C-alpha positions as CSV (number, residue, x, y, z in Angstrom):
1,M,-35.2,-123.1,-68.1
2,Y,-33.7,-124.9,-65.8
3,S,-34.3,-126.4,-62.2
4,F,-32.4,-128.1,-59.2
5,A,-36.0,-129.5,-58.2
6,E,-36.0,-128.0,-54.9
7,A,-37.9,-129.4,-52.4
8,V,-37.8,-127.1,-49.1
9,A,-40.7,-126.0,-47.2
10,D,-43.0,-123.2,-48.3
11,P,-42.0,-119.8,-46.3
12,N,-46.0,-119.1,-46.6
13,T,-47.3,-122.2,-45.5
14,G,-44.5,-124.3,-43.8
15,R,-45.6,-127.5,-46.1
16,R,-43.0,-129.4,-47.5
17,I,-43.6,-131.1,-50.8
18,S,-42.7,-134.8,-50.9
19,P,-40.1,-135.9,-53.7
20,Q,-42.9,-137.8,-55.2
21,E,-45.1,-134.9,-56.0
22,R,-42.1,-132.5,-56.8
23,L,-41.0,-134.8,-59.6
24,K,-44.6,-135.2,-60.7
25,D,-44.8,-131.6,-60.7
26,L,-41.0,-131.1,-62.7
27,V,-42.3,-133.4,-65.5
28,E,-45.4,-131.3,-65.9
29,E,-43.3,-128.1,-65.8
30,I,-41.0,-129.4,-68.8
31,E,-44.0,-130.8,-70.5
32,L,-45.4,-127.2,-70.7
33,A,-42.2,-125.8,-71.7
34,D,-42.2,-128.0,-74.5
35,Q,-45.4,-127.1,-75.3
36,V,-45.1,-123.4,-75.5
37,G,-42.1,-123.8,-77.4
38,L,-39.1,-123.4,-75.2
39,D,-35.7,-124.7,-76.7
40,V,-34.2,-126.2,-73.4
41,Y,-34.8,-127.6,-70.1
42,G,-32.0,-128.5,-67.7
43,L,-31.9,-130.4,-64.3
44,G,-29.2,-130.2,-62.0
45,E,-27.9,-133.0,-59.7
46,H,-28.2,-132.7,-56.1
47,H,-27.9,-135.3,-53.5
48,R,-29.2,-133.7,-50.1
49,E,-32.6,-133.9,-48.4
50,D,-33.8,-130.6,-50.0
51,F,-33.7,-131.4,-53.6
52,A,-35.5,-134.1,-55.2
53,A,-33.1,-135.0,-58.4
54,A,-30.0,-136.9,-57.7
55,S,-30.5,-138.8,-61.0
56,P,-31.1,-136.2,-63.7
57,A,-31.2,-138.5,-66.6
58,V,-33.7,-140.6,-65.2
59,V,-36.1,-137.5,-64.8
60,L,-35.4,-136.3,-68.1
61,A,-36.0,-139.4,-69.5
62,A,-39.6,-139.4,-68.0
63,A,-39.7,-135.9,-69.7
64,A,-38.6,-137.4,-72.8
65,A,-41.6,-139.8,-73.1
66,R,-43.9,-136.6,-72.6
67,T,-42.4,-134.0,-75.2
68,E,-41.3,-133.6,-78.7
69,K,-39.3,-130.6,-79.7
70,I,-37.4,-129.4,-76.2
71,R,-33.8,-130.2,-75.7
72,L,-33.3,-132.0,-72.3
73,T,-29.9,-131.5,-70.3
74,S,-28.2,-131.6,-66.9
75,A,-27.7,-128.5,-65.5
76,V,-25.1,-129.8,-64.3
77,T,-23.6,-133.4,-63.9
78,V,-21.2,-133.2,-61.2
79,L,-18.8,-134.9,-63.3
80,S,-16.1,-135.0,-60.5
81,S,-17.9,-137.7,-58.4
82,S,-19.3,-139.2,-61.5
83,D,-18.1,-142.4,-63.7
84,P,-18.0,-140.7,-66.9
85,V,-18.5,-144.3,-68.7
86,R,-22.1,-144.5,-66.7
87,V,-22.9,-140.7,-67.4
88,H,-22.3,-141.1,-71.1
89,Q,-24.5,-144.5,-71.0
90,D,-27.1,-142.7,-69.3
91,F,-27.3,-139.7,-71.5
92,A,-26.8,-141.7,-74.8
93,T,-29.9,-143.6,-73.5
94,L,-31.6,-140.4,-72.9
95,D,-30.6,-139.5,-76.3
96,L,-32.3,-142.6,-78.0
97,L,-35.7,-142.1,-76.2
98,S,-35.8,-138.4,-77.0
99,A,-34.9,-139.1,-80.5
100,G,-31.7,-137.1,-80.1
101,R,-32.3,-134.2,-77.8
102,A,-30.1,-135.1,-75.0
103,E,-27.1,-132.9,-74.2
104,I,-24.8,-133.0,-70.9
105,M,-23.9,-130.2,-69.2
106,A,-20.8,-131.0,-67.0
107,G,-19.7,-129.3,-64.1
108,R,-17.6,-129.5,-60.8
109,G,-20.6,-128.9,-58.5
110,A,-21.0,-126.0,-56.1
111,F,-22.2,-128.2,-53.4
112,V,-19.7,-131.0,-52.3
113,E,-22.3,-133.5,-50.6
114,S,-21.5,-136.0,-53.6
115,F,-17.9,-136.4,-52.9
116,P,-18.0,-138.2,-49.6
117,L,-21.1,-139.7,-50.6
118,F,-19.0,-141.6,-53.7
119,G,-15.8,-142.1,-51.6
120,F,-13.7,-139.2,-53.6
121,D,-11.5,-136.4,-51.7
122,L,-12.1,-133.1,-51.7
123,S,-8.6,-132.2,-52.0
124,D,-8.7,-133.8,-55.5
125,Y,-11.6,-131.3,-56.6
126,D,-9.7,-130.0,-59.8
127,T,-7.7,-133.1,-60.9
128,L,-11.2,-135.1,-60.4
129,F,-12.9,-132.8,-62.9
130,E,-10.0,-132.5,-65.5
131,E,-9.4,-136.1,-65.6
132,K,-13.0,-137.3,-66.0
133,L,-13.5,-134.4,-68.4
134,D,-10.9,-135.9,-70.6
135,L,-12.6,-139.3,-70.1
136,L,-16.1,-138.6,-71.1
137,L,-14.7,-136.6,-74.3
138,K,-13.0,-139.9,-75.4
139,I,-15.9,-141.8,-74.6
140,R,-18.1,-139.4,-76.6
141,A,-15.7,-139.6,-79.8
142,D,-14.9,-143.0,-80.1
143,E,-16.9,-146.2,-79.6
144,K,-13.9,-148.1,-78.3
145,V,-11.9,-146.5,-75.5
146,T,-8.1,-146.8,-73.9
147,W,-7.7,-144.6,-71.5
148,S,-5.9,-144.3,-67.9
149,G,-5.8,-141.9,-65.0
150,R,-5.3,-141.7,-61.4
151,H,-8.9,-142.0,-60.3
152,R,-10.2,-144.5,-62.2
153,P,-9.6,-147.9,-63.2
154,P,-7.9,-147.9,-66.8
155,L,-9.8,-148.8,-69.8
156,S,-8.2,-151.0,-72.8
157,D,-9.9,-151.0,-75.9
158,Q,-13.2,-151.3,-74.6
159,G,-16.6,-150.6,-75.8
160,V,-19.0,-148.3,-74.1
161,Y,-22.6,-148.6,-75.2
162,P,-25.3,-147.7,-76.2
163,R,-24.0,-145.2,-78.4
164,P,-26.6,-141.9,-79.1
165,E,-28.7,-141.0,-81.9
166,Q,-26.5,-138.1,-82.3
167,D,-23.2,-138.3,-84.0
168,Q,-21.9,-137.2,-80.4
169,L,-23.8,-136.0,-77.2
170,P,-23.1,-132.0,-76.9
171,V,-21.2,-131.4,-73.9
172,W,-20.9,-128.0,-72.1
173,V,-18.9,-127.0,-69.4
174,G,-20.7,-125.3,-66.5
175,V,-18.8,-122.8,-64.8
176,G,-19.3,-120.1,-62.1
177,G,-16.7,-117.6,-63.2
178,S,-13.4,-119.2,-62.5
179,P,-10.9,-117.8,-65.2
180,S,-9.2,-121.3,-65.3
181,S,-12.5,-123.0,-66.3
182,A,-13.2,-120.6,-69.2
183,V,-9.6,-121.4,-70.3
184,R,-10.0,-125.3,-70.3
185,A,-13.3,-124.7,-72.0
186,G,-11.8,-122.7,-74.7
187,K,-8.8,-125.2,-75.3
188,L,-10.9,-128.1,-75.6
189,G,-13.4,-126.3,-77.6
190,L,-16.9,-127.1,-75.8
191,P,-19.7,-124.7,-75.5
192,L,-19.5,-122.4,-72.2
193,S,-22.4,-122.3,-69.6
194,L,-22.2,-119.4,-67.3
195,G,-24.1,-119.0,-64.1
196,I,-24.4,-115.4,-63.3
197,I,-26.8,-115.0,-60.0
198,A,-26.0,-112.0,-58.3
199,G,-24.6,-108.7,-58.7
200,D,-23.6,-106.5,-62.1
201,V,-23.4,-108.8,-64.8
202,R,-21.1,-106.6,-67.0
203,R,-18.4,-108.1,-64.5
204,F,-18.3,-111.2,-66.4
205,A,-17.7,-109.6,-70.0
206,P,-13.7,-110.2,-69.7
207,L,-14.3,-113.9,-68.6
208,V,-16.3,-114.7,-71.8
209,E,-13.9,-112.7,-73.7
210,L,-11.2,-115.0,-72.4
211,Y,-13.1,-118.1,-73.1
212,R,-13.5,-117.1,-76.9
213,A,-9.8,-115.8,-77.3
214,T,-8.3,-119.0,-75.8
215,A,-10.7,-121.1,-78.3
216,L,-9.9,-119.4,-81.6
217,E,-6.3,-119.2,-80.3
218,A,-6.5,-123.1,-80.0
219,G,-7.7,-123.4,-83.6
220,H,-11.2,-124.3,-82.8
221,P,-14.0,-122.9,-85.4
222,E,-15.8,-119.8,-84.5
223,N,-19.3,-122.2,-84.8
224,A,-17.9,-124.6,-82.0
225,V,-17.4,-121.3,-79.7
226,K,-20.9,-120.8,-78.0
227,V,-22.2,-119.5,-74.9
228,S,-25.1,-119.8,-72.5
229,I,-26.1,-117.3,-69.7
230,N,-27.9,-119.4,-66.6
231,A,-29.6,-116.8,-64.2
232,H,-32.1,-116.9,-61.5
233,G,-35.5,-115.1,-62.7
234,Y,-39.2,-115.0,-62.6
235,V,-41.9,-113.9,-65.2
236,A,-45.1,-112.2,-64.1
237,D,-47.5,-109.3,-65.2
238,S,-45.3,-107.1,-63.6
239,K,-41.9,-106.5,-61.9
240,K,-43.5,-105.8,-58.8
241,Q,-45.3,-108.9,-58.9
242,A,-42.3,-111.1,-60.2
243,I,-40.6,-109.7,-56.8
244,E,-43.5,-110.2,-54.3
245,L,-44.1,-113.7,-55.5
246,S,-40.5,-114.9,-55.9
247,Y,-38.7,-113.2,-53.2
248,P,-40.0,-115.4,-50.1
249,Y,-39.0,-118.4,-51.8
250,F,-35.6,-117.2,-53.2
251,Q,-34.9,-116.2,-49.2
252,S,-36.4,-119.1,-47.6
253,A,-34.0,-121.5,-50.4
254,M,-31.1,-119.6,-49.9
255,S,-31.4,-119.8,-46.1
256,A,-31.9,-123.7,-46.2
257,F,-29.3,-124.5,-48.9
258,L,-26.4,-122.5,-47.0
259,N,-27.6,-122.7,-43.4
260,T,-27.6,-119.2,-43.3
261,P,-30.2,-117.0,-41.2
262,F,-32.1,-114.6,-43.1
263,S,-30.6,-111.7,-41.7
264,A,-27.5,-112.5,-43.7
265,L,-29.0,-113.0,-47.1
266,P,-30.0,-110.0,-49.0
267,T,-33.1,-107.9,-48.1
268,K,-36.1,-108.0,-50.3
269,Q,-34.8,-104.3,-51.2
270,H,-31.4,-105.7,-52.7
271,Y,-33.3,-108.3,-54.3
272,G,-35.4,-106.0,-56.2
273,A,-32.5,-103.8,-57.1
274,D,-30.9,-106.6,-58.7
275,T,-33.7,-106.8,-61.5
276,A,-32.2,-103.3,-62.7
277,L,-31.4,-103.8,-66.6
278,Q,-27.6,-104.5,-65.5
279,G,-28.6,-106.9,-62.4
280,A,-28.2,-110.5,-62.7
281,L,-32.1,-111.3,-61.7
282,V,-33.9,-111.5,-64.6
283,A,-37.4,-111.0,-63.1
284,G,-40.2,-108.5,-64.2
285,S,-43.2,-108.4,-66.6
286,P,-42.3,-110.2,-70.2
287,E,-41.2,-107.0,-71.6
288,E,-38.8,-106.3,-68.9
289,V,-37.5,-109.8,-69.2
290,A,-36.9,-109.7,-72.8
291,E,-35.0,-106.7,-72.6
292,K,-32.8,-108.1,-69.9
293,I,-31.9,-111.2,-71.7
294,L,-31.3,-108.9,-75.0
295,F,-29.1,-106.5,-72.8
296,Q,-27.2,-109.5,-71.9
297,Q,-26.6,-111.0,-75.4
298,S,-25.2,-107.7,-76.3
299,I,-22.5,-108.0,-73.9
300,F,-21.8,-111.8,-74.2
301,G,-23.1,-112.5,-77.7
302,N,-24.7,-115.5,-76.0
303,G,-26.9,-117.7,-78.3
304,R,-28.6,-119.4,-75.4
305,F,-30.2,-118.2,-72.1
306,L,-31.6,-120.4,-69.2
307,M,-33.6,-119.0,-66.3
308,Q,-34.1,-120.8,-63.1
309,I,-37.6,-119.9,-62.5
310,S,-38.1,-121.0,-58.8
311,V,-35.1,-120.9,-56.5
312,G,-36.9,-122.4,-53.9
313,T,-40.1,-124.7,-54.0
314,M,-42.7,-122.3,-55.3
315,P,-46.1,-123.4,-55.8
316,H,-46.7,-125.5,-59.0
317,H,-49.4,-123.0,-60.6
318,E,-47.1,-120.1,-60.2
319,V,-44.1,-121.5,-61.9
320,M,-46.5,-123.0,-64.8
321,R,-47.7,-119.6,-65.4
322,A,-44.1,-118.0,-65.4
323,I,-43.1,-121.2,-68.0
324,E,-46.3,-120.0,-69.9
325,L,-45.2,-116.4,-70.2
326,L,-41.5,-117.4,-70.7
327,G,-42.6,-119.3,-73.9
328,T,-45.5,-117.0,-75.3
329,R,-44.6,-113.8,-74.6
330,V,-40.8,-113.6,-73.9
331,A,-39.1,-115.8,-76.3
332,P,-40.9,-114.4,-79.3
333,I,-39.6,-111.0,-78.7
334,V,-36.1,-112.4,-77.7
335,R,-36.3,-114.4,-81.1
336,V,-37.0,-111.5,-83.2
337,E,-35.0,-108.9,-81.8
338,S,-31.9,-111.4,-81.9
339,L,-32.8,-112.0,-85.7
340,V,-32.8,-108.5,-86.5
341,S,-29.5,-107.9,-84.6
342,A,-27.8,-110.7,-86.5
343,T,-28.5,-108.9,-89.9
């Protein structure tokens, strides 16, 4: 699963959680995800009042001390407005603290508040990411780095420390549907993390096919061509309960994030319709959620699925219940059926 550590007002009570309480809850949620056997936890980077995790690596380091097996990744690191040297140092440190469980999901960022905050020009949106991804991969590959570019001072045979426990930090490329981003990931032989948050998921199949074809054409081995699907969702005892519980938080959060009135957002009816098998919203009973995850796997051949359980600041106990169901009821079905399909 993954989270953006949202800290918006509760639509039912009007209460707004403090950043301290939100982060405390978040670490408990990651701890439970580990205990119920989930494989990966991702945390997004944002620099706004309505999000509590401007530094995912710090929060994930706190979680590393309270977990044993779950992999810990950014979701995403806004690489365009970050220093790749510092990003690698932070996640290498996380890797050491977690005994080799750290990953980086690098993206350009759907929110752009970090660009003026750190002094970058939005007109350089694409070139910033391309250049900084190049540097991050060079740092990942070699202890001593010589590099030069437009947007950062050059490096001349300089060491970047500490080095991670893993031979190399896994770096996924987070994309939202851009063919050029899929092609870039394919050419570099990097795993693709595709966010699908609305509509019929099948429309993204050509994008994944483009990524795979590009990677194989570039000569990368098939085992390096990996896909993750990231989606909004919620697990409850029934689909009706999942919709009833999650919709108010989804609506209030999207209104706050997009500065959009409720009238311009999907109605509850449209939200519910997106829970259909081909819809992007992975919400329902454990069996229905497992069915949707497996349906998507049949389309994309993805080996990883990440669910954003709380779009909005859903009460902690409701998130914990959904994590428990995801780990104890959904994941076992998906794992068994995936093995059957593979054989």
